N, C-alpha and C positions, 0 to 999 in steps of 0.2 A: 910176402913182398911188401915193401913200404914205398909209397909213391907220394911225391909232393906235386900238387897241382897249382900252378901259377899261370898267369896269362896277361896279355895286353900291356907289355912293357913299354911300347911306344917310344923306344929310344930315339932321341933327337927332337922330341916335342918341346915346344916352348909354352910358357904360361904367361899370357898377356904380354908377350914379347920378351920374357925373361928366359934365358937359357937354363934348362933343367938337367944338363948332363951330370953335374956334380951330385945332385940329389938322386938321380937315377942310378949312378954307380954305387952310391951308398946303399940304396935299397937292394941292389943285386948282391952286394957283399953280405947284407943281412940274410938274404935267402940262402946263400952259400953256407953261412954259419948254421942256419937251421938244418940244412942237409946233413952237416956233420953231427950236430947235436941229436938229431932224430934218427940217425943211421938210415937215411933214405937211400933206396936202391935206384929209383928212376924219377927224374923230374920231367913232367909233361908241360908243354907250353903251346896251347892251341891258338896261335895266331897273333898278329899285330906285334911282331918282334920289334919292328921299326915303326916310326910314325909316318914315313913317306917312302914312296917306291924307290927313290934314289937318295939313300941316307948320306949324310956328310961323312968325311973321313973320321972326324972326331966321334960321331955316333957309332960307327963301325968299331972303332977302337974300344969304346966303353962296353959295347955289347960283347965283343970278343973276350975282354977281361972278365965279364960276368960269367960267360960260358966256362972259361978256364978255371975260375974259382969254384964253380959248381962241380966240375970234373975232378978238381983236386980234392974236393970234399968227399968224393967217392961215388957220385951218382952218374948213371947214364942219362943222356938228355934226348928227349923226343920232342920235336917242334914242327909246327905247320905254319904256312903263310896265312895272313889275314887280309881283310879288305884294304888295309893301309900298305901292306907289303907288295913288292914285286915278286911273284913266285919264281920267275926266271932268275932274277938276281940273287934272291935268298937261297935258292936251291942249286946255284951254279956249281958249287964245289961239294955237293952233297955226298958223293961217293968217297971223296977224300976225308970229309969231316966224319963220316961214319967210322972210319978206321980209328979215330980218336975218341969215339964214344958220343958224338953228336949226330943224331939221325934226323934228317930233314925230309918232310913230306910236303911237297909243294905242287905236285902235278897230278892230274886226273889219273894218269896211267898207274900211279902208285897207291891209289886209294885202297885197293884190295891186296896190297903187298905189305904184310905186317912186319914190324920189327919184333922179333921173338927174343924174350929175355927169360932166362931160367932162374928158378929158386928151388928150394928144397921140395916143393910139391909138383914140379914140372915146369911147363912153359906158360908164359903170359904173352898174348898177341896184342901188340899196340898198333892200332889202325889210325892213320892220320887223314882227316878230311879237311883240305884247305878251304878257304873261302871260295865258293863256287858261284860265279855270276851266271844266271840262267842263259842269257843270250849267247854267251861265249862257250858254255860247256855242255849245253843240251844235246848237241849232235854227237859229240865224243862219248857222252854217257849213254847214247842209244835211245834218247827220249826227245826226238826233234820237235814234238808237239808241246813240250814243257815250257811254261812261262813263269811259274812261281818257284820260290826257293824250296817250298815243301816238295814239289815234284822232283826237283833236282836232288834234294837230299834223300828222298825215297830211292831214287835210282842208285845213288852212291851206297846207301845202306844195303840195297839188294845185292850189290857186288860183294860187300863185306860179309853178309850172312852166307852167301854162296861159298866164299873161301873158308869161313869159320866152320861151316857144316862139314868140311872135309878134314877137320882137325879135332878129332875126338879127345875130350878131356882138357882141351886148352881153354884157359880163362881169357877174357877179352876186356880190353880198354879201348875206347874210341875217343879221339880228340876231334872236336868240330868247332868251327868258327861260324856261328849262326845266331839268329835271334829266335829263341824258343818261346812259344806261348807260355805266359806266366812270369816271364822275366820282366824286370823293370829297368828302363834306361835311366841314366843319370843326367843326360844332356851333353856330355862331352864325347859321346860316340858319334861317329859319322854314319849317316843312314846307309843301309844296304838295300834299299827298295828299288834301285834301278833295275829294270828288267822284269818286274813283277812284284807280287806280294812278298814282303820280307820275312814274315814269321813262319815258323815251322812247328808242327805239333810235338808235344813231349812223347807221344806214342811212337814216333819215328825211331826211337832208340830202344824199344822194348827188346829184352833178351840179352842186353850187354851188361857185363858185371859192373863197370863204372864208365861214365861218360864225363869227360873233362871239357867244359864249354869255354869258349872265348868270345868276346865282342862286347858284352856289358861290363861296366867298370866297377860294380859293387859286388861283394860276395853274396851269393844267393843259392838257396837250396830249392830246386824244383821238385825233386824227389830224393829219396835216400841215396840213389845211385847216379843222379843227374844234377850237376852243380856248375855254377860260375864261381871262379875264384876272384874275379875282379882285377883291376890294375894294382900294382904295388904302390903307386902314388896317386893322389887326387889330381885331376886334370881340369877341374872347374870348381867354382865356389859352391856349386850345388852339391858337391861331394864333401863339404867341410865337416859334416856330422858323421861321415863314414869312417869306420876304423878298418884300415886295409889289412888283408890277411891272405893266407894260403890254406889249402886243405891238405892234411896228412891222411892218406888213404891206405888201408891195410887189406891185403887179400890173403886168404888161406887156401887150402886145397879145394874148398867148395865154392870159393868166390869172395865177394865182398864181406868183410867182417866188421869194419868200423871206419868212420870218417871223423876226424877231429880238426877243429879250427885252431890255427896258430896265427896270432896277430903280429903284424910287422911293426917295427918301430916307426914313430912319426918323425920324418926327416925335417919337415918344417910345417907348422900349422897354418891354417887359413882362418882369417878373421874378417868379418864384415862389420864395419863401424858406421855410426850415424850421429851427426851433431854438427855444430858450427865448427869452422876450422880452428878457432881459438880453443874451443872445448876439447877437440881431439888432440891438440898439441899440448894442453896443459893438465887435463883431468887425470888424477892418479889411477882411476879405475881402468884405464886403457893400457896400463903398464904391461899387462900380460900378453898384449898383442905386438909388442915391440920387436920380437924376433920372427913374427909370422909374415906370410904374404897377406897384404891388407887391401881390401876393397872398401873405399870410404864413400858415403853418401853425405854431402854437405848441405846443411839447411840454413846457411846464411841468407839474410834478406837480399843482399846483392852478391853476384857471382865473385868469389875470391880470385884474386890475381895470382897466377903461378902456384896453384894449390898443391899439385903433385910434388913439386920440388920442395915446398915448405913441409909437407907431410913427411917426406923422406928424412928430414932432420931428426924426427923422432922415430919413424917407422922406416928403416932403410930398405925394407922389402915391399913397400907400398907399390902396387902395380896398376891400380884402377881407381879413378875418382869420377864421380858425377855430382852435379849440383841440382837440387830439387828445391823449388820455392817452398817456404814454410806453409803457404796456403794450398800447396799442391801444384801440379803441372798444369798451367792454364791451357796449353795446347790440347790437353785431353778432355777439357771441359768446355769446348767452344760453344756447343749448343746451349748449355746451361748459362753461359756468360752473356749470350746475345738475346736470350728469350725475353720478350716484352720490352726491349730497348729500342729507342728511335734510331733512325739511320745516322743522324748527326752524332749521337752518343757513341755508337759503334765506331764511326770514323775517328772521333776524337780519341777514343781508347787506342786505336791502331796507331795514330800519330804519336801519342804519348809513349807507347811501347818502343817504337822504332827510332824516334828522334827527339822526344821531349814534349812537354805540354805546349799546345798551340796557343798563339796570342789571340786576343779578342778579335782583331782584324782578320786573322786567318780563319777564325771560326765563322765570321760573317760571310767571307768569301765561300767557305765550304758549304754553308747552309744554302746560299743562293745557287751554287753549282748543283747541289743535290735536288733542289726544287726544280730547276730548269731541266735536269735529267729526267725527273719524273714526268714533267709536262711533255717533254719530247717523246717519251715512251708511250704515254697514255693518250696523247692528242688524237691520233687517228681513230682509236677505239671510241673516244667520247664523241667525235664528229659523226661516226656511223650511228651510234646510239641516239644522238640528238636528231639526226635526219629521220630515223624511224619514229621517234616521238612526234615530230611535226607532221609526218605523213599520217600517223594514226589520228592526230587531232583534226586534220583536214577531213579525213574520211568520216570521223564522228560528226563533224559539223554538217555534213551532207545528210546525215540521218540522225536527228536529235533524239530519236526514241531509244537508241542504243549507245553504249559506250564506244563501240567501234563498228565499222561496217566493212568486214573483209570481203563481202561480195560485190562492193561498189568499185568500179574501175575509174580511176582518176583520168581526166583528160590530160594530154601532154603538157598543156600550159600550167595546169594546177600542180602537177607533179614537179615540174621544173621550179615552180615558185617555192614549193616545200623544201626541196633540196637546196635551193639557193639561200633560203633563210638559215638552214643548218650550216651551210658553208660560211655564210657571213659571220655567224656566231663563232665558228671555229677560228676564222681569221682574226676576229677581235681578240680571242684568247691568246693566239700566237703573238700578236702585236703587243699584248700586255706582258707576255713573258719576255719579249725582246726589250721592253722598257726596263724590266727588272734585271736582266742579264745582258747588258749591251754587248753586241758582237757575236752572241751565241748563234743567232739565226741569220747572220749576214750571208748574202749569196752573191754579191757583186762588188766591183771595185769601189762603187759609190757608197757602199755601206748600207744600201737600202734593204728592206725586209721583203721576203718573197710574198707575193700575193697568191691567195688560193683561188682557183678558178671555180666559178659556179657551175 
């Protein structure tokens, strides 16, 4: 039996706001052509058929045309729901679809009910494990204490092994939508960690002839019999170096005999470009990216106006633009920029960035305001420190043999005199600040300055 393993179609997905339905239909037609060329008997699709739980009418139409093309090419289809799909909606017409050769496994009750497909060596049992959210499925699977995906998958595999144990000589294929330890995410997958730890061990699938995995978007081999096929299209610029593919799996009477990779055609490439806007618009070395989806990083000294529209004159499929200062992003180097600089220098830089270089008069006002703010903040502390210094001096004067006399108690009159002297000094400092920054310390309608009490 020959099996084609594909997954994560995500029909209806957009790419930086660009509709991908035309590209997706093209990739599905390429898969149908492979089915015919490779004489494939069964196509397995482990989850994320659609990109959202309620797909648009256009997305449903594209998906249906893909299924029809694959069936016309001669293959039976077995599909499960993924974490992007609505299992109820995807599986709603499952019994009718099965009559036409499309077998959907979207419910927990169907985990241990295989689709049996015969070849010259007997039957192959295809078991579909849809995406299983622990919090929702643990009770129905008989493991109410389960919290992790590993525990849930173990319970599902236990049901499958129990059923398989009663089918002597039957070969097995399992479809599962999960994040298996050893797999590498590309960044365009949605996390499935809600409800517990998201990864499951590879050992969970021991004893199965072939395991077709879905969820991760790049083709990956975890073991000879456990693989991800990845998505048929790239869904992030992080996947621009990936070559999309499917696996062609062959089973003989004893089980798995071979797995071969078949690369899918590139519908539209991805390019990340960097340079000034004029360089990107004029340099001949960027000609190869003109038909690609383009993400551009602009390094102009000043932010270019209407950059995306201008880029699309040359790169019609430009989808993303960001501007980075040639000297780097200043917001990410704040500590480095302010280290060792005076307050007035930092404030001047801020004003320059947000509204232009301040005038000399504005800088004079700014320096006086900063100086007054510092005095206002530190005045009470200096007053207390000065009072302590005067008190220590008075104590020392009572006992000339020592620098201080902590054991000597000051009489009330002497202590009041010490604190009065400190207060007087503080009052003089405040009045001096008021002379430098008129109005800053005003407390009454007559414009007078507050007196400090001794």
